[in-house]
Backbone as CSV, one residue per row, in Angstrom:
resi,resn,N_x,N_y,N_z,CA_x,CA_y,CA_z,C_x,C_y,C_z
1,MET,28.876,78.588,205.002,28.887,77.634,204.887,28.796,76.968,202.510
2,ILE,29.844,76.212,202.899,30.284,75.168,201.737,29.214,74.025,202.205
3,GLU,28.576,73.961,200.536,27.916,72.355,199.911,28.672,71.524,200.409
4,ALA,28.594,70.254,200.854,29.697,69.132,199.845,29.386,69.024,198.208
5,ALA,30.293,68.566,197.158,29.280,68.243,195.941,28.965,67.291,196.365
6,ALA,28.696,66.564,194.963,27.799,65.193,195.005,28.673,64.656,194.761
7,ALA,27.965,63.640,194.953,28.823,62.186,195.122,29.671,62.041,194.116
8,PRO,29.819,61.594,193.329,30.258,60.601,191.280,29.250,59.531,191.522
9,ARG,28.288,59.009,190.787,27.819,57.921,190.367,28.113,57.308,190.297
10,PRO,28.334,55.589,191.294,29.231,54.228,190.935,28.198,54.110,188.985
11,PHE,29.876,53.689,188.635,30.337,52.388,187.355,28.480,51.691,187.621
12,LYS,27.981,51.236,186.296,27.611,50.481,186.533,27.405,49.166,185.912
13,ILE,27.787,48.295,186.081,27.600,46.923,186.442,27.428,46.490,185.405
14,PRO,28.569,45.900,184.508,28.293,44.951,183.064,27.714,43.876,183.528
15,GLU,26.463,43.422,183.485,25.688,42.437,183.508,24.786,43.324,184.226
16,SER,23.750,42.821,182.941,21.988,42.641,183.415,20.870,41.902,183.595
17,VAL,19.620,42.264,183.140,18.795,41.213,183.005,18.283,42.091,181.694
18,LEU,17.293,40.742,181.374,15.949,41.390,179.479,14.881,40.238,180.024
19,VAL,14.043,40.936,180.373,12.506,40.717,181.011,11.264,41.033,179.531
20,VAL,11.258,40.268,179.066,9.760,40.050,178.621,8.959,39.860,179.019
21,ILE,8.318,40.837,179.222,6.917,40.204,180.080,5.895,40.727,178.756
22,HIS,5.288,39.779,179.209,3.720,38.734,178.027,2.705,38.415,178.582
23,SER,1.341,38.756,177.673,0.361,37.558,177.908,0.406,36.295,177.774
24,ALA,-0.802,35.284,178.503,-0.448,34.220,177.542,-1.030,33.878,176.036
25,ASP,-1.437,35.494,175.438,-1.730,35.015,174.356,-0.672,35.584,173.275
26,LEU,0.699,35.702,174.209,1.868,35.786,173.503,1.908,38.284,172.914
27,GLN,0.701,38.697,172.973,1.344,40.270,172.970,2.520,40.399,173.707
28,VAL,3.003,41.053,173.290,4.508,41.639,174.296,4.290,42.827,174.786
29,LEU,4.807,43.312,176.233,4.419,44.536,176.002,6.026,45.219,176.149
30,LEU,6.214,46.496,175.396,7.292,47.527,174.710,7.351,49.057,175.410
31,ILE,8.470,49.567,176.249,8.285,50.744,176.221,9.194,51.681,175.436
32,GLU,9.003,52.890,175.355,9.736,53.798,174.693,10.507,54.313,175.301
33,ARG,12.294,54.513,175.513,13.029,55.254,175.925,12.864,56.354,175.705
34,ALA,12.427,57.135,176.853,12.960,58.389,177.528,13.841,59.009,175.584
35,ASP,14.945,58.850,176.492,16.762,59.621,176.439,16.501,59.617,175.144
36,HIS,15.888,58.325,175.016,16.023,58.211,172.760,15.013,57.802,172.361
37,PRO,13.877,58.855,172.099,12.702,58.925,171.688,12.595,56.794,170.268
38,GLY,11.749,56.682,170.125,12.141,55.905,168.297,12.434,54.696,169.261
39,PHE,12.952,54.073,170.304,13.260,53.263,170.520,13.160,52.141,171.160
40,TRP,12.489,51.294,171.759,11.439,50.569,171.377,12.338,48.994,172.263
41,GLN,12.157,48.829,173.455,12.748,47.944,174.290,11.516,47.087,175.906
42,SER,11.550,45.550,175.828,11.640,44.657,176.584,11.813,45.150,178.295
43,VAL,11.938,45.545,178.985,12.380,46.155,180.596,14.133,45.292,180.633
44,THR,15.080,47.000,180.588,16.357,45.597,181.081,16.424,46.994,182.316
45,GLY,17.978,45.766,182.508,18.649,46.775,183.622,19.448,46.133,184.397
46,SER,20.609,47.113,185.280,21.801,45.755,185.877,20.924,45.737,186.819
47,LYS,22.500,45.064,187.376,22.348,44.498,188.363,22.942,45.771,189.109
48,ASP,22.558,46.019,190.448,22.826,47.235,191.973,23.741,46.726,192.484
49,ALA,24.367,45.536,192.649,26.006,45.004,193.001,26.309,43.161,192.705
50,ILE,27.103,43.335,192.358,27.329,42.294,191.995,26.741,40.567,192.441
51,ASP,26.327,41.030,193.362,26.521,39.217,194.345,23.790,39.378,194.328
52,GLU,23.806,40.445,193.491,22.363,40.268,193.295,21.858,39.671,191.847
53,PRO,21.216,38.550,192.667,20.904,37.181,191.905,20.162,37.931,191.430
54,SER,19.989,37.351,190.138,19.531,38.053,188.796,17.878,38.034,188.504
55,ALA,17.905,37.326,189.332,15.952,36.905,189.923,15.515,38.298,189.808
56,GLU,16.634,38.630,191.717,16.415,40.271,192.112,16.458,40.753,191.591
57,THR,17.309,41.182,190.526,17.384,42.610,188.911,15.998,42.200,188.803
58,ALA,16.056,41.251,187.920,14.703,41.254,187.151,12.853,42.242,188.195
59,VAL,12.826,41.315,188.931,11.868,41.872,190.075,12.067,43.075,189.898
60,ARG,12.723,44.325,190.464,13.404,45.288,191.243,13.210,46.209,189.180
61,GLU,14.204,45.571,188.384,13.373,46.300,187.431,12.380,46.672,186.677
62,VAL,11.417,46.161,186.910,9.920,44.990,186.488,9.289,46.526,187.195
63,ALA,9.641,46.463,188.603,8.024,47.484,189.019,8.964,48.620,189.152
64,GLU,10.250,48.730,188.712,10.817,50.268,188.142,10.410,50.965,187.240
65,GLU,10.000,49.875,185.995,10.349,51.137,184.987,8.091,50.296,184.537
66,THR,7.521,49.864,184.874,6.996,49.467,184.387,5.380,49.453,185.357
67,GLY,5.739,49.328,186.846,4.692,49.383,188.128,4.487,47.947,188.678
68,ILE,4.671,46.923,187.775,4.397,45.491,188.104,4.307,44.934,188.545
69,VAL,4.244,44.597,190.426,4.938,43.900,191.402,4.621,42.693,190.839
70,VAL,5.661,42.159,190.844,6.283,40.111,190.498,6.353,40.234,191.657
71,GLY,5.296,38.819,192.597,4.947,38.756,193.559,3.510,38.342,194.302
72,SER,2.707,39.011,193.746,1.403,40.110,193.497,0.320,39.133,193.410
73,PRO,-0.764,38.935,194.206,-1.352,38.370,194.141,-1.691,38.102,191.963
74,ALA,-1.724,38.958,191.099,-2.173,39.658,190.234,-0.639,38.891,189.863
75,VAL,0.479,39.207,189.362,1.792,38.312,189.013,2.820,38.034,190.048
76,PRO,2.403,36.474,190.399,2.729,35.597,191.637,4.162,35.310,190.268
77,LEU,5.532,34.889,191.459,7.086,34.976,191.708,7.370,34.130,190.627
78,ALA,6.045,32.879,190.299,6.475,31.680,189.194,5.854,32.046,187.961
79,ASN,5.920,33.113,187.887,4.923,33.665,186.277,6.747,34.301,186.444
80,LEU,7.644,34.218,186.654,8.413,35.589,186.431,9.449,33.322,185.651
81,ARG,10.002,33.440,184.624,11.110,32.188,184.456,12.106,32.578,183.516
82,ASP,13.003,32.750,184.345,14.525,32.194,184.438,14.719,31.531,182.855
83,TRP,14.970,32.087,181.235,14.689,30.749,180.033,16.250,31.168,180.153
84,ALA,17.389,30.363,180.079,18.748,30.250,180.696,18.834,30.791,179.202
85,LEU,19.223,31.765,179.045,19.937,32.155,177.990,20.186,33.494,178.376
86,ARG,21.873,33.548,177.411,22.533,34.811,177.734,23.319,35.473,176.902
87,ASN,22.889,36.618,176.692,24.015,37.471,175.984,24.762,38.830,176.241
88,LEU,25.823,38.159,174.859,26.789,38.438,175.463,27.364,39.919,174.976
89,TYR,27.389,41.262,174.876,26.936,41.811,173.876,27.559,43.198,174.001
90,GLU,28.427,43.933,172.728,29.019,44.804,172.906,27.867,46.375,173.569
91,ILE,28.890,46.924,173.947,27.148,48.382,174.941,27.947,49.033,173.917
92,TYR,26.756,50.093,173.710,26.163,50.841,172.330,27.933,52.716,172.772
93,PRO,28.200,52.064,172.374,29.412,53.344,172.452,28.440,54.999,173.627
94,VAL,27.397,55.134,172.811,26.463,55.815,173.560,26.824,55.810,174.923
95,TRP,26.161,54.543,175.460,25.915,54.329,176.804,27.698,53.613,177.714
96,ARG,28.414,53.615,177.098,29.734,53.761,177.685,30.159,54.174,179.163
97,HIS,29.927,55.483,178.369,30.588,56.046,180.240,29.403,56.609,180.899
98,ARG,28.493,55.082,181.218,27.752,55.113,182.186,29.130,53.552,183.153
99,TYR,30.288,52.905,182.570,30.612,51.778,183.024,32.201,51.952,183.355
100,ALA,32.754,51.151,184.166,33.848,51.990,184.729,35.569,51.238,182.809
101,PRO,36.207,52.996,183.002,37.173,52.315,181.642,37.327,51.304,181.379
102,GLY,37.225,50.924,179.997,37.749,49.988,179.390,37.199,48.892,179.545
103,VAL,35.048,48.968,179.901,33.918,47.928,179.679,33.955,47.921,178.353
104,THR,33.331,46.881,177.191,33.001,47.309,176.383,31.867,46.599,175.920
105,GLN,31.771,45.271,176.933,30.464,44.268,176.752,29.771,44.294,178.420
106,ASN,28.636,43.915,177.779,28.104,43.510,178.608,27.141,42.052,178.544
107,THR,26.959,41.417,180.044,25.898,40.099,179.949,24.898,41.090,180.615
108,GLU,24.020,39.793,179.704,22.523,40.226,179.972,21.797,38.839,179.726
109,HIS,21.395,38.197,180.989,20.393,37.815,181.217,19.006,37.616,181.122
110,VAL,18.490,35.943,179.980,16.728,36.978,179.859,15.611,36.046,180.868
111,PHE,15.016,37.150,181.198,14.121,36.450,181.735,12.293,36.588,181.101
112,GLY,11.408,35.763,181.056,10.119,35.392,181.070,9.541,36.237,182.157
113,LEU,8.044,37.258,181.755,7.255,37.271,182.700,5.991,37.418,181.955
114,ARG,4.868,35.850,182.199,3.889,36.322,182.323,2.428,37.180,183.272
115,VAL,2.129,38.375,182.419,0.886,38.957,183.451,-0.513,39.658,182.471
116,PRO,-0.918,39.677,183.374,-2.440,39.662,182.564,-2.206,40.649,181.961
117,ARG,-2.902,40.594,180.595,-3.327,41.472,179.471,-3.652,43.110,179.798
118,ASP,-4.573,43.293,181.068,-4.915,44.676,181.052,-4.224,44.652,182.812
119,ILE,-3.376,44.462,182.933,-2.926,44.608,184.255,-1.986,46.338,184.151
120,PRO,-2.144,47.254,185.013,-2.265,48.226,184.513,-0.820,49.090,184.636
121,ILE,-0.276,49.503,183.560,1.260,49.773,183.492,1.632,51.405,183.847
122,THR,2.185,51.912,184.856,2.457,53.009,185.246,4.476,52.816,184.749
123,LEU,5.020,53.674,183.873,5.858,54.470,183.711,7.079,55.042,184.723
124,ALA,8.229,54.762,184.371,9.040,55.695,185.006,9.575,57.158,184.367
125,PRO,8.859,59.039,184.243,8.684,59.277,183.277,10.070,59.832,183.077
126,ARG,11.090,59.636,183.276,12.899,59.729,183.306,12.937,58.759,182.165
127,GLU,12.987,57.958,182.600,13.071,56.267,181.772,11.966,55.871,180.341
128,HIS,10.843,56.103,180.280,10.318,55.985,179.324,9.005,56.637,179.034
129,LEU,8.838,56.582,177.882,7.965,58.302,176.889,6.007,57.130,176.824
130,ASN,6.485,55.810,176.757,4.994,55.534,175.833,5.343,53.722,176.554
131,HIS,4.172,52.872,176.326,4.130,51.829,176.675,3.440,51.129,174.815
132,VAL,2.560,49.629,174.749,2.282,49.188,173.402,2.385,47.739,173.343
133,TRP,1.337,48.039,173.081,1.169,45.561,173.182,1.301,45.338,171.648
134,LEU,1.568,44.113,171.898,1.758,44.132,170.231,2.224,42.087,170.194
135,PRO,1.748,41.951,168.843,1.793,39.963,169.102,3.226,40.762,168.818
136,TRP,3.870,39.131,169.142,5.320,39.084,169.484,6.401,39.200,168.224
137,ARG,5.320,38.213,167.561,6.172,38.558,166.019,6.455,40.290,165.601
138,GLU,5.592,41.106,165.594,5.121,42.893,165.916,5.896,42.764,166.568
139,ALA,6.006,42.915,167.364,7.156,42.840,168.713,8.509,43.415,169.452
140,ALA,8.897,41.680,168.510,10.115,41.841,167.696,10.545,42.883,166.453
141,ASP,9.864,43.050,166.102,10.123,43.591,164.561,10.585,45.061,165.225
142,ARG,9.660,45.967,166.509,9.643,46.847,166.889,10.630,47.534,167.448
143,CYS,11.718,46.489,167.735,12.586,45.843,169.213,13.788,47.115,168.194
144,PHE,14.588,47.749,169.169,16.256,48.542,168.925,16.767,48.132,168.528
145,SER,17.213,47.272,169.637,18.577,46.350,170.852,18.294,44.898,169.483
146,PRO,18.818,43.832,168.326,19.258,43.264,168.665,19.136,41.330,169.169
147,SER,19.595,41.493,170.265,19.541,40.729,171.727,17.825,41.601,172.202
148,ASN,16.820,42.031,171.829,15.954,41.998,172.937,15.154,41.749,171.142
149,ALA,15.343,41.569,170.166,14.636,40.878,169.002,14.814,39.572,169.094
150,GLU,15.778,39.542,169.232,15.703,37.802,169.342,15.286,36.889,170.749
151,ALA,15.039,38.060,172.314,14.630,37.440,172.630,13.588,36.618,172.593
152,VAL,13.156,38.276,172.276,11.237,38.377,172.080,10.574,37.211,171.142
153,LEU,11.440,36.473,169.364,11.323,35.650,169.011,10.835,34.311,170.546
154,GLN,12.169,34.502,170.645,11.884,32.894,172.268,11.101,33.128,172.012
155,LEU,10.511,33.213,172.244,8.776,33.909,173.137,7.759,32.921,173.508
156,PRO,7.601,31.824,171.814,6.670,30.707,171.662,7.345,29.598,172.433
157,ARG,8.512,29.047,172.441,9.373,27.919,173.621,8.941,28.088,174.826
158,PHE,9.082,29.383,175.481,9.317,29.451,176.836,7.454,29.342,177.371
159,THR,6.452,29.094,176.342,4.990,29.700,177.528,4.672,27.992,177.057
């Protein structure tokens, strides 16, 4: 019996979200990438479909990467805020193979999410190794991505 080969993974859509998860006292949650230890970031992720609303992408990615359920009693949907900030950036060469040939730029939609500081965090082990809560300025300094650091620095404007 001949087994069918696995279908190739579809290319990523070059439109994503960045979600700055924070507490009321401006502590920011950062997560460490499993594929690049030492790279700390906020929750990020690409749309699953071109027409997927960015807020839905944000809710899905937060749940996948941290276990936080937006829309639950602990984290009402109103706590997710679209900051109406967009970053257009060059995709790092190490990750370009995930996109269609010739795609070199991504548009990132920035959100903030206020959560209780003691909310349990459950990381996706294939994606992230550790998490840490840091004061917002310290968190910005720890981010490996300039657009992520800039988003964290904007936090006081949106709270």
